[in-house]
C-alpha positions in Angstrom: -11.6 0.5 2.3 -10.6 -2.9 1.5 -11.3 -6.2 4.4 -8.6 -8.8 3.7 -9.9 -12.6 4.1 -9.9 -13.5 8.1 -10.8 -10.1 9.4 -13.9 -8.1 10.3 -16.8 -9.6 8.3 -14.4 -11.8 6.4 -13.3 -13.5 9.7 -14.3 -17.2 8.0 -12.7 -16.7 4.9 -9.2 -18.7 4.6 -6.3 -16.4 5.3 -4.2 -15.4 2.2 -0.3 -15.7 2.6 0.4 -13.6 -0.7 0.2 -10.3 -1.8 0.1 -10.9 -5.3 -3.1 -12.9 -4.7 -4.6 -10.2 -2.1 -3.8 -7.8 -5.2 -5.6 -9.8 -8.0 -8.9 -9.8 -5.3 -8.9 -6.1 -4.9 -8.0 -5.0 -8.5 -11.0 -7.7 -9.6 -13.2 -6.1 -7.1 -12.8 -2.4 -8.8 -12.8 -3.7 -11.9 -16.2 -5.3 -11.5 -17.4 -2.1 -9.5 -16.8 -0.3 -13.0 -15.0 2.9 -11.7 -14.1 4.0 -15.0 -15.9 7.5 -14.6 -15.2 7.8 -11.1 -11.8 9.3 -9.5 -10.1 6.9 -7.7 -7.2 6.7 -5.2 -5.4 3.6 -4.3 -3.7 4.2 -0.8 -2.0 1.4 1.5 0.4 1.3 4.4 3.0 -1.2 5.3 1.7 -4.7 3.7 -1.2 -2.6 2.2 1.3 -0.5 0.1 2.5 -3.7 -1.5 -1.0 -4.7 -2.3 -1.9 -1.1 -3.5 1.1 -1.3 -6.0 0.1 -4.2 -7.5 -3.2 -3.5 -7.9 -2.1 -0.4 -9.5 0.0 -2.5 -12.0 -3.4 -4.9 -12.8 -5.7 -2.0 -13.1 -3.5 0.0 -15.6 -3.3 -3.5 -17.4 -6.7 -3.2 -18.0 -6.7 0.2 -19.0 -8.2 1.7 -15.7 -5.4 3.5 -14.2 -6.4 5.2 -10.6 -5.6 9.0 -10.2 -3.2 8.6 -7.6 -1.0 5.9 -5.9 -0.2 6.3 -2.3 2.2 4.2 -1.0 3.0 4.5 2.7 5.4 2.9 5.3 6.6 0.4 3.1 9.8 -0.7 1.6 10.4 -0.6 -2.1 9.7 -4.3 -3.8 13.4 -4.7 -4.7 14.6 -4.4 -1.1 14.2 -7.1 1.6 12.9 -6.6 5.2 15.3 -6.0 7.6 13.2 -7.5 10.3 11.7 -11.0 10.3 8.3 -11.3 12.6 6.4 -14.2 10.9 7.9 -16.8 13.1 8.0 -15.2 16.4 5.5 -16.1 18.9 4.2 -13.3 21.6 3.6 -15.0 24.8 1.1 -12.8 26.7 -2.4 -13.5 26.0 -3.4 -17.0 25.1 -6.9 -15.8 23.8 -5.7 -13.0 22.0 -3.1 -15.2 20.5 -5.5 -17.7 19.3 -7.6 -15.2 17.5 -4.9 -12.9 16.2 -1.8 -14.9 15.7 -2.8 -16.6 12.4 -4.0 -13.4 11.1 -0.6 -11.6 11.8 1.5 -14.7 11.0 -0.3 -14.5 7.7 0.3 -10.8 7.3 4.3 -11.0 8.0 4.5 -14.2 5.8 2.9 -12.3 3.0 4.8 -9.2 3.2 8.0 -10.8 4.1 8.1 -13.2 1.0 6.9 -10.2 -1.3 9.8 -8.7 -3.8 10.3 -7.8 -7.2 13.4 -6.9 -9.1 11.6 -6.4 -12.6 11.7 -2.3 -12.9 11.1 -2.7 -16.6 7.7 -1.5 -16.3 7.1 1.7 -14.3 3.8 2.5 -12.6 2.0 5.3 -14.9 -0.2 6.4 -12.3 1.0 9.6 -10.2 2.2 8.3 -7.1 2.9 9.8 -3.6 5.5 8.3 -1.0 4.9 8.5 2.7 7.1 7.7 5.8 7.6 8.0 9.2 10.9 9.9 10.7 11.3 7.2 13.3 10.0 4.3 11.8 12.0 1.3 12.0 10.1 -1.0 9.6 10.7 1.1 6.8 13.4 3.6 7.0 12.5 6.8 4.8 15.4 5.9 2.5 13.7 2.5 2.0 10.2 4.0 1.1 12.1 6.6 -1.3 13.5 3.8 -3.0 10.3 3.1 -4.7 11.1 5.9 -6.9 12.6 4.1 -9.8 9.3 2.2 -10.1 7.4 5.1 -10.7 6.9 7.1 -13.7 5.7 10.2 -11.8 6.3 10.9 -8.1 4.2 14.0 -7.2 4.8 14.2 -3.5 7.1 12.6 -0.6 6.0 13.6 2.7 7.8 12.3 6.3 5.6 12.4 9.2 6.9 12.6 12.9 6.4 9.0 14.7 7.2 5.3 14.2 5.2 2.9 12.1 2.1 3.8 13.3 2.3 7.3 12.0 -1.2 7.4 9.9 -3.0 6.6 13.5 -1.4 9.4 15.5 -2.8 12.1 13.2 -5.2 10.4 10.7 -6.6 13.7 9.9 -3.0 15.4 9.0 -2.4 12.1 6.8 -5.5 12.1 5.0 -5.1 15.9 4.2 -1.9 15.4 2.5 -3.2 12.7 0.1 -6.4 15.0 -0.6 -3.8 17.8 -1.3 -1.6 15.5 -3.4 -4.8 14.4 -5.4 -6.0 18.1 -5.7 -2.3 19.2 -7.3 -2.6 16.3 -9.6 -6.0 16.7 -11.2 -5.0 20.3 -11.8 -1.8 19.5 -13.4 -3.7 16.9 -15.5 -6.5 19.4 -16.3 -3.7 22.0 -17.3 -2.0 19.1 -19.7 -5.5 18.5 -21.1 -5.8 22.4 -22.2 -2.2 22.9 -23.4 
């Protein structure tokens, strides 16, 4: 699990307002961890999906592709978000606002400013797409719009629920990822023996 700047044990680190900068950091950490002989699944939800996609691009460029990429609850990079939340203020609890607003504003700013339109370079890593049937932040059609960016879509799953569907049934969410990874490993091993 990745901890972004300004959160948890990295609370004192300056916030990053750029998806690509966060992806650089994650890719560097993975490359320095030396995962070459280990299986790795990159999975991200919402802004995390954008970071996972960009991280995957960097790992592929370094010759160390993950085994599976999971993009969940996020519109494709050539689409613009329909809602803009970075400029809004929540006026309920001033203490909570003081703590969380900079982080939330940073996240919304990063994800709203992220985009790509260069489909010339497809992700080679087998990819799974996940969406929520009532998700108004990333409609299923917007999640499926990742398909032209992918060399190999291994599975697409739509869950009941809104944008927070992974937290409603975390075991179900993870079981789909494990199953997609297992299917992909079997296909890869079968291709190696063909």
